[in-house]
C-alpha positions as CSV (number, residue, x, y, z in Angstrom):
1,X,122.3,3.4,-40.7
2,X,120.8,0.8,-38.4
3,X,118.2,-1.5,-39.9
4,X,114.9,-2.6,-38.6
5,X,116.1,-6.1,-37.9
6,X,119.1,-4.7,-35.9
7,X,116.7,-2.7,-33.8
8,X,114.5,-5.8,-33.2
9,X,117.5,-7.8,-32.1
10,X,118.5,-5.0,-29.7
11,X,114.9,-4.9,-28.4
12,X,114.9,-8.7,-27.9
13,X,118.2,-8.6,-26.1
14,X,117.0,-5.7,-23.8
15,X,113.8,-7.6,-23.0
16,X,115.8,-10.7,-22.0
17,X,118.0,-8.5,-19.8
18,X,114.9,-6.9,-18.2
19,X,113.3,-10.2,-17.6
20,X,116.5,-11.5,-15.9
21,X,116.7,-8.4,-13.8
22,X,113.1,-8.7,-12.7
23,X,113.6,-12.3,-11.7
24,X,116.6,-11.4,-9.6
25,X,114.8,-8.5,-7.9
26,X,111.8,-10.6,-7.2
27,X,114.0,-13.3,-5.6
28,X,115.7,-10.6,-3.5
29,X,112.3,-9.2,-2.4
30,X,111.0,-12.7,-1.5
31,X,114.2,-13.3,0.6
32,X,113.7,-10.1,2.4
33,X,110.0,-10.9,3.1
34,X,110.8,-14.3,4.4
35,X,113.6,-12.9,6.6
36,X,111.3,-10.4,8.2
37,X,108.6,-13.0,8.7
38,X,111.0,-15.3,10.4
39,X,112.4,-12.5,12.5
40,X,108.9,-11.5,13.8
41,X,107.5,-15.0,13.8
42,X,104.8,-14.1,11.2
43,X,102.7,-16.4,9.0
44,X,100.7,-15.5,5.9
45,X,97.6,-15.5,8.0
46,X,99.0,-12.7,10.1
47,X,99.2,-10.5,7.1
48,X,95.4,-10.2,6.9
49,X,92.5,-11.5,4.7
50,X,94.0,-10.4,1.4
51,X,97.1,-12.5,1.9
52,X,95.2,-15.7,2.6
53,X,92.1,-15.3,0.4
54,X,92.4,-16.8,-3.0
55,X,88.7,-17.5,-3.4
56,X,87.2,-16.2,-6.6
57,X,84.7,-13.5,-6.1
58,X,81.2,-14.4,-7.2
59,X,79.7,-12.0,-9.7
60,X,76.5,-10.3,-8.5
61,X,73.2,-11.6,-10.0
62,X,71.5,-9.3,-12.3
63,X,68.4,-7.6,-10.9
64,X,65.3,-8.5,-13.0
65,X,63.4,-5.7,-14.7
66,X,60.2,-4.8,-12.9
67,X,58.6,-2.0,-14.9
68,X,58.3,-1.3,-18.6
69,X,57.2,1.7,-20.6
70,X,54.8,0.4,-23.3
71,X,55.5,3.3,-25.6
72,X,59.3,3.3,-25.7
73,X,60.0,-0.2,-24.4
74,X,62.3,1.2,-21.7
75,X,62.6,-0.8,-18.6
76,X,63.4,-0.1,-14.9
77,X,64.3,-2.5,-12.1
78,X,62.6,-0.4,-9.4
79,X,65.9,0.5,-7.8
80,X,67.5,3.9,-7.8
81,X,66.0,7.0,-9.2
82,X,62.7,6.6,-11.2
83,X,62.9,7.3,-14.9
84,X,61.3,10.3,-16.5
85,X,58.6,8.3,-18.3
86,X,57.3,7.1,-14.9
87,X,57.1,10.6,-13.3
88,X,53.6,11.5,-12.0
89,X,52.2,8.0,-13.0
90,X,51.2,5.0,-11.0
91,X,54.1,2.5,-11.0
92,X,51.7,-0.4,-10.6
93,X,50.3,0.3,-14.1
94,X,53.7,-0.4,-15.6
95,X,54.6,-3.7,-13.9
96,X,55.9,-6.4,-16.1
97,X,53.8,-9.5,-15.8
């Protein structure tokens, strides 16, 4: 019967083989890409904005809450569908000051 340690050793060996195979495949893919780029006289800029843009995307600023229900404490930004607690009421009465 095979022991746990033997299985772990086999797993580690297979992971090393998989990593080596991935490196070889990546190098082959890069060589193919460079070959095609040289053949058609392409640059990374020719591939489009995704290929040349490494700028981090700025997260959107949170929208401040504009209205608050004094009973439940629920808040609403004023964007999107109005909440049920505001139905049929004057929004101006619930403005957060």
